[in-house]
GUBA-414827 format. One record per residue (C-alpha): x, y, z. Coordinates in steps of 0.5 Angstrom, whole numbers, plus 500, padded with zeros to 3 digits. Layout:
<pts>
XYZ ...
</pts>
This chain:
<pts>
829522212 824527210 821527217 828528220 829534215 823537217 824537225 832539224 835532225 838532218 841539215 837539209 831543207 824541205 820545200 814544204 815544211 809541215 806546220 805544227 798541229 794544234 789538236 785543240 781547235 776553236 770550233 770544238 767550243 762553239 757552244 761556249 761561244 754561242 753562250 757568250 753571245 747570248 749573255 752579252 747580246 752581241 751579234 758575233 763571237 770569236 775564239 782565238 787560241 795561241 801557243 806562245 812556244 811554237 807561235 801557232 795560232 787558230 781562230 774561229 768566228 761564230 757566225 763564221 767570217 770567211 777570209 778573216 785570218 786573225 784579229 788586230 793586236 789592239 783587240 787582244 785583252 789588256 787586263 781590263 776585259 773591255 777594249 777601247 774602240 777609238 782612234 783611226 789606227 784601230 779602224 785601219 787595222 780592222 780594215 786590213 784584217 778584213 773585219 767589218 766595222 765594229 762599234 763594240 769589242 770585248 776580249 777576255 783572256 783565256 789562261 791556264 792554271 799557272 797563268 800561261 796565256 791560251 788565247 782570247 774569247 772575243 765578242 763584237 757588234 756593229 752597234 755600240 753596247 755597254 755591258 753591266 758589271 754583272 754581265 762582265 763578271 759572268 763573261 769572265 767566269 765563262 772565259 774561266 770555264 773555257 780555259 779549263 776546257 782547253 786545259 782538259 783537252 790538253 790533258 787528254 793528249 797526255 792520256 793518249 801519250 800514256 796509252 801509246 806508251 803502254 802499247 810500246 811497252 807491251 810490244 817490247 815485252 813480246 819481242 825485246 828490242 822491237 821497241 826503240 828505247 829512244 822512242 819509249 823514252 820520248 813517249 814516257 817524257 810526253 806522258 809526264 813520266 821520267 824516262 829510265 836511265 837506258 831510255 834517257 841515254 838512248 834519247 841523248 844518243 839520238 839527239 832527242 834530249 840533253 842533260 843540263 845540271 842533272 835535268 833531262 831536257 828535250 832538244 828543239 827537234 824533239 820538242 818540235 816532233 811532240 808539239 807538231 802532234 799536239 803533245 804539251 809538255 807537263 814540265 817544259 823546264 825538264 825532269 830532274 834525274 836522280 843522283 847516282 849512288 856512290 858505288 865502287 869503280 866498275 870492273 872492265 867486264 861491267 861495261 857493255 857496248 851501247 854506241 859506236 864512235 867513228 873518228 876518221 877511219 877508226 871505229 871505237 866501241 863506247 860502253 857505259 856502266 849502268 850502276 856508276 854512269 861511267 863511260 869507257 872505250 876501246 877500238 872496235 873488234 880489238 878485244 882490248 880492256 876498256 879504258 875509262 873516260 873522264 868525260 861523259 854525256 854531261 860534257 857531250 860527245 865532242 868532249 868524249 871524242 876529243 878525249 879519245 883522240 888525245 888518249 889514242 894518239 899524240 895529239 900535241 905532237 900531231 898538232 905541232 906537226 900539222 900547224 908548224 911552218 918551215 920558214 924557207 926564206 930565212 937566212 940560215 947556215 947550211 944544214 940548219 932549218 927554222 920553223 915557226 908555230 904561231 910566233 914561237 920559233 926554233 931551229 933544228 939541225 943534224 939527223 935522227 942519229 944526232 939531232 939538235 934543237 935551238 930555241 929563243 935562248 940560242 942554246 943548242 940541245 940534243 934530243 932523241 930522234 932515233 925512232 924517226 925515219 930519215 925521210 920524215 923531216 916534218 916529224 923530225 922538226 916537230 920533235 925538235 920543238 919540244 926540246 927547243 921550247 920549254 913547256 910547249 905542251 902546256 902552252 898549247 894545251 888549250 889549242 890542242 884541245 880545241 883542235 881535237 874537238 874540231 876533229 871530233 865534230 866530224 865523228 859519227 856516233 851510232 847506237 848499238 842495240 842488244 
</pts>
């Protein structure tokens, strides 16, 4: 539970959130820093690594500078390679950072092959120095070599992801169901491979992935889990899922339960046909035929739940019954009652055996209410609204849909394995 809270899967705060882990440390490249110092003839070097997506930063000085946690933003590379060391503001920034007085600083950007900034290789000295163009070129080349080394270290993490995936797949072969499809899919994604259809579905149910324009995208909690453990996504923009082949409408027996949806106190089995990616539902334990859904995971669980609400109950009638207001203070003839629904008024009179409703046109119209109990006046008056107000269902359809989604937001979805 604490891990779920940490990554945002549960709405509970944690007193000590875990910091993201950068598995590539600047100290791993101490020999490169020493070589840069030797080429430039300066007294100290630093390597600062950063992750633009998570905001994580690591820095190390060679030799070490205890107590210095970062360098001023002014010292970061600006495209020229050599920073200008003048102005009182820089002196103040250096003092605030705990750096000693510097007369020389050179910063070289570290970048991935696609241009993403990985960090900076910095050189510093208390004595002013002038580096010839040839030396600057050598240091630029060294920064490029360091960038490759950092990228290779990240590639090793992907290799580890594939090895971990192999272990999970072998466990699944020994005992079917022993390995979670959601975990298998997440590790396959981290390995740079497309999860299977079933794995992608399990990831989406678990809240680890979403589907957008046909692409499988990790959710922020899933990214946080991978990034915390050092995994760098090979394709942060998502993975395109293959277009499903056109196949006939699935037969009811083609469905197998893959999730259970609870709306209020009613449980529904949710099934998916692997071939068509169609979804269907039925009341849990009813043994009834599967009912096809128009919505799927592309639209999201709230839309699917809202559709089930509208298919299993008269949502429009329930909406009117819940939201209408009996205007008790209105001056009405004996036996007549006035109701209002967001500015739409109607009157009702009679009994379930002989019921009449009147709308804005002032005409009394009879309506059928024989199935309504005599002690259910709100049901009786809500039924009257549909006779008194022409096109009421169409006029409030959007409101009913949003209301159904609000009810659906309180539903619970759990995967069904096996």
